[in-house]
N, C-alpha and C positions, 0 to 999 in steps of 0.2 A: 373700950372700943365702944363704937356707937349703938352697937345690936343692930337686929333685924329693922329693915325699913321696906315692907311691904308695898306691893303697887295696888294691891285691894284686898279686902276680907271677904271670905264667903263662909256665911254661919248658918246653923238650924235654927229654927226659933226656936225650940222647947228643946233645954239644956238644963242640966242640974244647974243649981245656984243663981240663975239667972237667965232671962231670955237673949235670942239673939237681937230683940228689938232693944232690950236695956242694953247691950254690948254696942249697937251702933249709936245708941244715944250718947253713950260715955265716950265714944271716939269721936263723934262731932263735936263734942266740945274741944277739941285740938283742930286749930285750923288746918294745919297739915298733914291730917288723918287721911288716910285712904277711904275709896269710897267702900260702901259694905252692900253686899247682895244677899239677902235673906232667903231662905229655901225654908218651905212649909209645906207640910202634908196636908194640910186641913184647909178645904176650900173657902171656909168664912172668915179666914183671916182675923179671927177676933185678937185684939190686942196690938196688931201691926200699924204702926201710922202709914196714913195713906201717902206720904211722900218717899217712905223705903221703897227703893227698890227689891222686888221678890220675883220668887220662881216657884211654881208649885209641883210638887211631887205627884207622880212620877214625872220625869222629864227626859227627854231625849238629847243626845249629845248637841245636835245642831240649836236646840233651846236654849241651853246651857251656854253656849258661844254666843248667840244672838244676846242674851241676857249679859253676859260679861262683857260685849262690844257697847252695850248702852248705857253702861256705868258711867264711861267717859263724858256722856251727854245729861247724866242724871243731875238735877238740882239737888244742892248740898245746903244744909241748914235746916 
């Protein structure tokens, strides 16, 4: 089988092994990769590239919905 083909990826910035920014960078190497939304609980966003869509914790459901809707308009690369 072809496996999973997600429409989007939502990831936390701080994870064991690699950051969400590193994951997004690896995914962006594939031209067919889905857009990535990064969730971060840190206000300074240290280490997060400027072009990466992000949502700061805590957030409301409407803010998450707006961020997800904006992924289709986000620049890639």
